[in-house]
C-alpha positions as CSV (number, residue, x, y, z in Angstrom):
1,A,-11.6,21.1,-13.5
2,V,-14.5,19.8,-15.9
3,T,-16.1,16.6,-14.7
4,V,-17.8,14.7,-17.5
5,G,-20.6,12.5,-16.4
6,V,-22.9,12.5,-13.5
7,V,-22.0,14.4,-10.3
8,V,-23.8,13.7,-7.1
9,S,-23.4,15.9,-4.0
10,T,-25.1,15.3,-0.6
11,S,-26.3,17.9,1.9
12,T,-28.5,18.0,4.9
13,L,-31.6,20.0,5.5
14,P,-32.8,20.5,9.2
15,G,-36.1,19.0,10.2
16,P,-37.9,16.1,11.9
17,G,-36.8,12.6,11.1
18,S,-33.5,11.5,9.9
19,V,-31.6,9.9,6.8
20,D,-31.2,6.2,6.1
21,A,-30.4,3.9,3.1
22,A,-30.0,0.5,1.0
23,P,-27.6,-1.8,-0.8
24,G,-23.8,-1.4,-0.7
25,A,-23.3,-4.1,1.8
26,A,-19.4,-4.7,0.9
27,Y,-16.8,-4.9,3.6
28,L,-13.5,-3.1,2.6
29,A,-10.6,-4.4,4.9
30,V,-6.9,-3.8,5.0
31,Y,-4.5,-6.6,6.1
32,Q,-1.1,-8.0,6.3
33,T,-1.5,-11.5,5.1
34,L,0.8,-14.5,4.0
35,R,0.5,-13.6,0.3
36,G,-1.7,-11.8,-2.1
37,N,-1.7,-8.8,-4.5
38,P,-0.2,-5.7,-2.6
39,T,-1.0,-3.4,-5.6
40,V,-4.8,-3.6,-6.0
41,P,-7.6,-4.9,-3.8
42,T,-9.2,-8.3,-4.6
43,K,-12.9,-9.1,-4.4
44,V,-13.9,-12.2,-2.5
45,T,-17.1,-13.8,-1.7
46,S,-16.2,-16.6,0.6
47,L,-13.7,-17.6,3.4
48,D,-12.4,-20.4,1.1
49,Q,-11.9,-17.9,-1.7
50,Y,-10.0,-15.5,0.7
51,R,-7.8,-18.3,1.8
52,G,-7.2,-19.2,-1.7
53,V,-6.0,-15.9,-2.5
54,Y,-4.4,-14.7,0.7
55,G,-3.1,-17.9,2.1
56,A,-3.5,-19.5,5.6
57,A,-3.7,-17.5,8.8
58,V,-0.7,-15.8,10.0
59,G,0.5,-14.7,13.5
60,W,1.1,-11.1,12.5
61,G,-2.2,-10.3,10.8
62,F,-5.8,-10.4,11.7
63,G,-7.2,-11.3,8.1
64,D,-8.0,-14.8,8.5
65,N,-10.0,-14.4,11.7
66,D,-11.6,-11.2,10.8
67,M,-12.7,-12.9,7.3
68,Q,-14.1,-16.0,9.6
69,S,-16.2,-13.3,11.6
70,Y,-17.3,-11.5,8.6
71,F,-18.6,-14.3,6.6
72,G,-19.9,-16.2,9.4
73,E,-22.2,-13.3,10.3
74,A,-22.8,-12.0,6.6
75,G,-24.3,-15.2,5.4
76,N,-24.2,-16.2,1.6
77,G,-24.4,-12.7,0.2
78,G,-21.2,-11.5,1.9
79,V,-18.9,-9.6,-0.3
80,A,-15.4,-8.3,0.9
81,W,-12.8,-6.4,-0.8
82,V,-9.3,-6.9,0.7
83,Q,-6.1,-5.0,0.4
84,R,-2.9,-6.5,1.4
85,V,-0.2,-4.3,2.7
86,V,3.6,-5.2,2.6
87,G,6.7,-3.2,3.7
88,A,8.9,-1.1,1.7
89,D,11.2,-3.1,-0.6
90,A,9.4,-6.3,0.0
91,T,10.6,-9.1,-2.3
92,A,9.1,-12.1,-4.0
93,G,11.2,-15.5,-4.4
94,T,12.4,-16.5,-7.7
95,V,14.0,-19.5,-9.5
96,T,15.8,-19.6,-12.9
97,L,15.6,-22.4,-15.4
98,N,18.3,-23.1,-17.8
99,D,17.8,-24.2,-21.3
100,G,18.8,-27.6,-22.6
101,S,21.9,-26.5,-24.5
102,P,25.0,-28.4,-24.3
103,T,26.4,-25.3,-22.3
104,P,23.1,-24.3,-20.3
105,Q,22.2,-20.9,-20.3
106,P,19.4,-19.1,-18.3
107,T,16.1,-19.1,-20.3
108,L,13.1,-18.4,-17.9
109,E,12.9,-16.7,-14.6
110,L,9.9,-17.7,-12.5
111,Q,9.0,-15.3,-9.6
112,A,6.4,-15.8,-6.9
113,G,3.2,-14.0,-8.4
114,C,-0.6,-13.8,-8.2
115,Q,-3.3,-12.6,-10.5
116,S,-4.3,-8.9,-10.8
117,V,-7.7,-7.7,-11.8
118,D,-8.9,-4.1,-12.2
119,P,-11.3,-3.8,-9.2
120,V,-13.6,-1.4,-11.4
121,A,-13.3,-2.7,-14.9
122,G,-12.8,-6.3,-13.9
123,T,-10.1,-6.7,-16.6
124,N,-7.0,-8.8,-16.3
125,L,-4.1,-6.6,-15.6
126,G,-1.5,-9.4,-15.8
127,N,0.3,-11.0,-12.9
128,V,2.2,-9.2,-10.3
129,A,5.0,-10.3,-7.9
130,D,3.8,-11.7,-4.6
131,P,6.2,-11.0,-1.9
132,G,7.0,-13.1,1.2
133,S,8.4,-16.1,2.4
134,W,5.6,-18.2,1.2
135,S,7.5,-18.7,-2.0
136,A,9.8,-21.1,-0.4
137,N,7.1,-23.7,-0.6
138,V,6.4,-23.2,-4.4
139,S,8.2,-25.4,-6.7
140,V,8.3,-26.0,-10.5
141,Q,9.3,-28.7,-12.8
142,P,9.7,-28.5,-16.5
143,V,8.8,-31.8,-18.2
144,A,8.8,-33.2,-21.7
145,S,5.5,-33.1,-23.4
146,L,3.9,-36.2,-25.1
147,V,4.0,-33.8,-28.1
148,S,7.3,-34.0,-29.7
149,G,9.4,-30.8,-29.3
150,Y,6.9,-29.3,-26.5
151,W,7.3,-29.2,-22.9
152,N,5.0,-28.6,-20.0
153,L,5.6,-26.8,-16.6
154,L,4.2,-28.4,-13.4
155,V,3.7,-26.1,-10.4
156,F,3.5,-27.3,-6.8
157,Y,2.6,-25.7,-3.6
158,N,3.3,-27.3,-0.2
159,G,4.2,-30.4,-2.0
160,A,0.8,-30.7,-4.0
161,Q,0.6,-30.3,-7.7
162,V,-1.7,-26.9,-8.1
163,E,-1.2,-26.1,-11.9
164,Q,0.2,-27.5,-15.0
165,W,0.9,-25.1,-18.0
166,G,1.7,-26.3,-21.7
167,P,2.4,-27.8,-23.9
168,F,4.7,-25.0,-25.3
169,D,7.4,-25.1,-28.0
170,N,8.8,-21.8,-27.0
171,V,9.5,-19.5,-23.9
172,A,7.5,-16.5,-25.1
173,A,4.3,-18.7,-25.3
174,A,4.9,-19.9,-21.8
175,V,5.6,-16.3,-20.3
176,A,2.3,-15.1,-21.9
177,T,0.2,-17.9,-20.5
178,I,1.6,-18.0,-17.1
179,N,1.5,-14.1,-16.7
180,S,-2.3,-14.3,-17.5
181,S,-3.5,-17.2,-15.9
182,S,-1.1,-18.6,-12.9
183,S,-2.2,-18.1,-9.4
184,Y,1.4,-18.8,-8.3
185,L,4.0,-17.3,-10.8
186,V,5.2,-14.4,-12.8
187,A,7.4,-15.3,-15.7
188,T,10.1,-13.4,-17.5
189,N,11.7,-14.4,-20.7
190,L,15.4,-14.4,-20.4
191,F,15.9,-14.9,-24.3
192,S,18.4,-17.7,-24.2
193,D,20.3,-17.8,-27.7
194,G,21.3,-21.3,-27.0
195,T,20.8,-24.3,-29.3
196,S,18.0,-25.7,-27.3
197,P,16.4,-22.5,-25.7
198,N,13.5,-24.3,-24.1
199,P,13.7,-25.1,-20.4
200,A,15.7,-28.5,-19.7
201,A,13.4,-31.1,-18.3
202,A,14.1,-31.9,-14.7
203,A,14.0,-35.0,-12.9
204,D,12.5,-33.3,-9.6
205,P,10.7,-30.1,-8.9
206,V,13.0,-27.2,-7.9
207,S,12.0,-24.5,-5.2
208,L,11.7,-20.9,-5.4
209,S,13.7,-18.9,-2.9
210,A,12.0,-17.3,0.0
211,G,11.0,-13.7,-0.5
212,N,10.6,-11.1,2.2
213,D,7.5,-9.1,2.9
214,Q,9.3,-6.6,4.9
215,R,6.5,-6.4,7.5
216,G,8.9,-5.1,10.1
217,S,8.8,-2.0,8.4
218,I,5.1,-1.5,8.4
219,E,3.6,1.2,10.3
220,A,0.0,2.4,11.2
221,A,0.6,5.2,8.5
222,T,1.4,2.4,5.9
223,M,-2.0,0.6,6.8
224,G,-3.9,3.9,6.5
225,A,-2.4,4.8,3.2
226,A,-3.5,1.4,1.8
227,L,-7.2,2.7,2.0
228,A,-6.5,4.5,-1.2
229,S,-6.5,1.4,-3.0
230,F,-10.1,1.3,-2.5
231,V,-11.0,3.5,-5.5
232,S,-14.4,5.2,-5.7
233,G,-15.5,3.0,-8.6
234,I,-15.9,0.1,-6.0
235,G,-18.8,1.9,-4.5
236,P,-20.0,2.5,-1.0
237,G,-19.2,0.0,1.7
238,Y,-18.0,-0.5,5.2
239,V,-14.2,0.2,5.9
240,A,-11.9,-1.0,8.6
241,I,-8.4,-1.9,9.5
242,P,-8.9,-4.7,12.1
243,G,-6.4,-4.8,15.0
244,Y,-5.2,-1.3,14.9
245,D,-6.5,1.0,17.5
246,L,-8.4,4.1,16.5
247,T,-5.8,6.3,17.8
248,L,-3.4,5.0,15.1
249,V,-5.6,4.6,12.1
250,G,-8.8,6.6,13.0
251,D,-7.9,9.9,11.1
252,A,-7.1,7.8,7.9
253,I,-10.3,6.0,8.0
254,E,-12.4,9.0,8.7
255,A,-10.7,10.8,5.9
256,H,-11.1,8.1,3.6
257,C,-14.9,7.9,4.4
258,N,-15.4,11.7,4.0
259,T,-13.6,11.7,0.7
260,Y,-15.1,8.4,-1.0
261,G,-18.6,8.3,0.5
262,R,-18.3,5.3,2.9
263,A,-18.9,4.2,6.3
264,G,-15.9,3.6,8.7
265,H,-15.2,1.3,11.7
266,L,-13.1,2.4,14.5
267,S,-12.2,0.0,17.3
268,F,-9.6,-0.6,19.8
269,T,-6.5,-2.9,20.6
270,Q,-7.3,-5.9,22.6
271,G,-8.0,-5.5,26.3
272,V,-8.6,-1.6,26.2
273,S,-10.6,-0.6,29.3
274,P,-13.8,1.3,29.0
275,T,-12.5,4.3,30.3
276,S,-9.7,4.3,27.8
277,A,-12.1,3.5,25.0
278,M,-14.5,6.3,25.8
279,S,-11.4,8.7,26.2
280,A,-10.0,7.7,22.8
281,A,-13.4,8.0,20.9
282,A,-14.0,11.4,22.5
283,A,-11.0,12.9,20.1
284,F,-13.3,11.8,17.2
285,R,-16.7,13.2,18.4
286,G,-17.8,16.3,16.2
287,T,-14.8,16.3,13.7
288,T,-15.0,16.6,10.0
289,G,-16.5,13.5,8.8
290,S,-17.3,12.0,12.2
291,Q,-20.9,11.4,10.9
292,A,-19.5,8.6,8.7
293,V,-17.7,6.6,11.6
294,A,-18.5,4.8,14.5
295,A,-16.5,3.2,17.5
296,F,-17.0,-0.3,18.7
297,W,-15.9,-2.1,21.9
298,P,-14.8,-4.8,23.1
299,W,-13.2,-7.6,21.1
300,V,-15.1,-10.9,20.5
301,T,-14.4,-14.6,20.4
302,I,-14.7,-17.1,17.7
303,P,-14.1,-20.8,17.4
304,N,-10.5,-21.7,17.2
305,G,-11.2,-25.0,15.3
306,Q,-9.9,-27.1,18.3
307,G,-12.9,-27.0,20.5
308,G,-12.0,-23.6,22.1
309,S,-12.1,-20.0,21.1
310,I,-9.8,-17.1,20.2
311,A,-10.1,-13.3,20.8
312,V,-10.4,-11.3,17.6
313,P,-11.1,-7.6,16.8
314,P,-14.9,-6.8,16.4
315,D,-14.6,-5.4,12.8
316,G,-15.6,-8.5,11.0
317,F,-18.6,-9.1,13.3
318,V,-19.8,-5.7,13.0
319,A,-19.3,-5.6,9.2
320,G,-21.0,-9.0,8.8
321,R,-24.1,-7.9,10.9
322,R,-24.3,-4.8,8.8
323,S,-24.0,-6.8,5.6
324,A,-26.7,-9.3,6.7
325,T,-29.2,-6.5,7.6
326,I,-28.6,-4.7,4.4
327,Q,-29.2,-7.7,2.4
328,A,-32.4,-8.7,4.4
329,I,-33.9,-5.2,4.7
330,G,-31.7,-2.3,3.7
331,A,-29.2,0.2,5.2
332,W,-31.9,2.2,6.8
333,Q,-32.1,-0.6,9.4
334,P,-29.3,-0.3,12.0
335,P,-27.6,-3.9,12.4
336,A,-28.1,-3.7,16.2
337,G,-30.2,-4.9,19.0
338,G,-31.6,-8.4,19.9
339,N,-32.8,-9.1,16.3
340,Y,-30.4,-7.6,13.9
341,G,-27.4,-7.2,16.2
342,A,-27.4,-10.8,17.3
343,A,-24.2,-13.0,16.7
344,Q,-24.7,-15.9,14.3
345,F,-21.1,-17.1,14.4
346,V,-19.2,-15.1,17.0
347,T,-19.4,-16.9,20.4
348,G,-18.7,-14.4,23.1
349,L,-16.9,-11.4,24.2
350,N,-13.0,-11.3,25.0
351,P,-12.6,-12.2,28.4
352,A,-10.3,-9.4,29.1
353,A,-13.3,-6.9,28.6
354,G,-14.3,-8.0,32.1
355,V,-18.2,-8.1,32.9
356,V,-20.2,-6.0,30.4
357,T,-23.3,-4.8,32.4
358,D,-26.1,-2.8,31.1
359,T,-25.0,0.1,33.3
360,L,-21.6,0.0,31.4
361,V,-23.4,-0.2,28.0
362,D,-25.5,2.9,29.0
363,T,-22.4,4.8,30.2
364,M,-20.3,4.0,26.9
365,D,-23.6,4.8,24.8
366,A,-23.6,8.4,26.4
367,Q,-20.0,8.7,25.1
368,Q,-20.9,7.3,21.5
369,V,-19.1,4.1,22.0
370,N,-21.0,1.1,20.6
371,V,-21.0,-1.9,23.0
372,I,-21.2,-5.6,22.1
373,K,-22.9,-7.2,25.1
374,P,-24.0,-10.5,26.2
375,I,-27.8,-11.3,25.8
376,A,-29.5,-14.6,26.5
377,G,-26.5,-16.8,26.1
378,N,-25.4,-15.0,23.2
379,V,-23.7,-11.8,22.4
380,A,-25.4,-8.8,20.3
381,L,-24.3,-5.4,19.0
382,Y,-26.3,-2.9,21.2
383,G,-25.1,0.2,19.6
384,W,-25.1,2.1,16.0
385,D,-24.2,5.6,17.1
386,S,-21.9,7.7,14.8
387,L,-19.5,9.9,16.4
388,S,-21.2,13.1,15.0
389,L,-22.4,15.6,17.4
390,D,-25.3,16.6,15.1
391,S,-28.0,14.7,17.0
392,V,-30.8,15.8,14.7
393,N,-29.3,14.6,11.4
394,F,-26.7,12.0,12.2
395,P,-27.2,10.5,15.5
396,L,-26.7,6.8,13.9
397,L,-24.2,5.7,11.5
398,S,-26.9,4.5,9.2
399,Q,-27.9,8.1,8.3
400,Q,-24.8,8.9,6.5
401,D,-24.4,5.2,5.3
402,E,-27.8,5.7,3.7
403,L,-26.8,8.9,2.1
404,N,-23.5,7.4,0.7
405,I,-25.5,4.5,-1.0
406,L,-28.3,6.7,-2.4
407,A,-25.5,8.9,-3.9
408,Y,-23.9,6.1,-5.4
409,Q,-27.2,4.5,-6.8
410,L,-28.3,7.8,-8.1
411,Q,-25.2,8.3,-9.8
412,Q,-25.2,4.9,-11.5
413,A,-28.8,5.2,-12.5
414,L,-28.3,8.6,-14.2
415,L,-25.2,7.7,-16.0
416,G,-27.4,6.1,-18.8
417,L,-28.7,9.7,-19.6
418,D,-25.2,11.2,-20.2
419,Y,-25.2,13.1,-23.5
420,D,-29.1,12.9,-24.0
421,I,-30.2,16.2,-25.5
422,I,-31.8,18.7,-23.2
423,D,-35.0,19.0,-25.2
424,A,-37.6,21.7,-25.0
425,G,-40.3,19.3,-24.0
426,G,-38.6,18.1,-20.9
427,Q,-38.3,14.5,-21.7
428,L,-34.7,14.5,-20.3
429,F,-35.9,15.8,-17.1
430,S,-38.9,13.2,-17.1
431,S,-36.4,10.6,-17.7
432,M,-34.1,11.9,-14.8
433,T,-37.0,11.9,-12.5
434,T,-38.2,8.3,-13.3
435,E,-34.7,7.0,-12.7
436,A,-34.5,8.7,-9.3
437,L,-37.8,7.2,-8.5
438,G,-36.5,3.9,-9.3
439,V,-33.6,4.3,-6.9
440,L,-36.0,5.4,-4.2
441,G,-38.6,2.6,-4.8
442,P,-37.1,0.1,-2.3
443,L,-37.4,2.8,0.4
444,I,-40.8,3.9,-0.5
445,A,-41.9,0.3,-0.6
446,A,-40.2,-0.4,2.9
447,G,-42.0,2.5,4.5
448,A,-38.4,3.9,5.3
449,L,-39.4,7.4,4.4
450,Y,-41.1,9.8,6.8
451,P,-44.0,11.8,5.6
452,G,-43.8,15.5,6.1
453,P,-45.8,17.5,8.7
454,T,-49.7,17.0,8.6
455,G,-51.5,20.0,7.2
456,S,-55.0,21.3,8.0
457,D,-56.5,18.8,5.7
458,G,-55.1,16.0,7.7
459,N,-52.6,14.9,5.0
460,P,-48.8,15.0,5.1
461,S,-47.1,17.7,3.2
462,D,-44.9,15.3,1.3
463,P,-44.4,11.5,1.2
464,G,-40.9,11.8,2.6
465,Y,-39.1,12.6,-0.7
466,E,-39.2,15.2,-3.4
467,I,-37.6,15.0,-6.8
468,D,-37.0,18.6,-8.2
469,T,-35.9,19.6,-11.6
470,S,-37.4,23.2,-11.8
471,M,-33.9,24.8,-11.4
472,N,-33.3,23.9,-14.9
473,N,-33.4,26.9,-17.4
474,A,-31.9,28.3,-20.6
475,Q,-28.7,29.2,-18.8
476,T,-28.1,25.5,-17.3
477,A,-29.2,24.2,-20.8
478,G,-26.6,26.6,-22.5
479,A,-23.8,25.3,-20.2
480,D,-24.8,21.6,-21.2
481,E,-25.9,20.8,-17.6
482,A,-29.1,19.2,-16.5
483,L,-29.7,19.5,-12.7
484,I,-32.0,17.5,-10.3
485,N,-32.3,17.7,-6.5
486,V,-33.5,14.5,-4.6
487,Y,-34.7,15.3,-1.1
488,V,-35.2,12.4,1.3
489,R,-36.5,12.2,5.0
490,L,-36.1,8.6,6.2
491,V,-37.5,7.1,9.4
492,G,-35.4,6.8,12.5
493,A,-34.9,3.8,14.8
494,A,-36.2,2.9,18.2
495,K,-32.8,3.2,20.0
496,L,-34.7,3.1,23.4
497,I,-38.0,1.5,23.9
498,S,-39.5,2.7,27.2
499,V,-41.7,0.4,29.1
500,G,-44.1,1.5,31.8
501,L,-45.5,-1.3,33.8
502,I,-48.3,-0.4,36.1
503,K,-49.7,-2.5,38.9
504,V,-53.5,-2.3,39.0
505,A,-55.6,-3.1,42.0
506,L,-57.9,-6.1,41.9
507,G,-61.3,-5.2,40.7
508,T,-60.1,-2.1,38.9
509,Q,-61.3,-1.7,35.2
510,F,-58.8,-0.7,32.6
């Protein structure tokens, strides 16, 4: 196969230090929801926007609570991509409008629908059917327009008017407008050949039938398969299927992260004991792609809006802390500890977790399960270990996360040089180096690169990175290839701060 464009591969060289990264703060989550597009993921940047697209909270899905956790922790810069899952043969509710002929004929079918936008190009794909019983709360009313011979369509949701389309003088125009703009409908022209083919005016709104999301047929494998909707063009991010135990979806998340260059969240069902959590996580330690996934325990609590709290999966909390830390500093900084891991919205730990002691945290940390623990009246994430057994290169999730983000940024930066000529003077290679330096710039400025070993002259062998184009020659030019290697050595993190407290006798000098 021939790939046109920029190809970036990542690899690891042994040595001191580790590897970390920058931007790519997005959260990619798979849910069952009240409504929403089941074909492509939708980008949302606030809880209100999520609710507008995917509807209110439902008892069979974790989306609303998880989004509360995420946006409550991520701050104003939070970005989430959400993929809705429905069962096989799911249906959307419909209503058929008759024309105004003396013998009424069907002229316009309206189906519960939603907007569909290409997640990479951002182009409007045209509305798609939106399955589920929510459609029974949608009603429509064709009414005469003030313009003679024209008509309008009013759309209601939960009894309140939410849209008005028109004026139209024909059904085809209505279909085109609705299918490109409505947040509630998909329209089909039934091509009435009656004497008055436009929909007859109605005295009252008429409801759509109730659809069926067929959620009873959804299995863990269905949820895992939905990850493929997060195409590579969306870029790096943090992937989760909240509420599903890692024994059910962990393989799918790990495989997705390994293929698409993302970091993955693995967690447990509510109330899983520490012993069971460590046992389940052990099955993923050292597996292919384990450097890109991490396990987190226990569930957390958030406000329930009625003065109390509700237990929710930790996915949104962890994703939000990660996003906030990347926005403030960069992906090389683990979103853990008393500063970066401290909850801003989450209120506590699920009571079913029992008492989370420092001893328990240490025990679970030794098995690479990251624990959310109480601290000074709050809770904080106290762990960012990956499930890799490569303790030199990938002890923390941030190391692979950083590589993922750097690879994506380098690819995007170098795309502008596609089809530039490979000149004898080396201008293309100079431009490639400049673009790569631009990507590494934030890490250099932040001191996130670890210098090489100090030589006899007292200077480090390198500044923590190297950009090499020396492998290019007549043969690579003849194959229309331009090669560049970017080496990075990033600082690690103080996972353990050891304090020695020494009592000194009175009168003793330091």
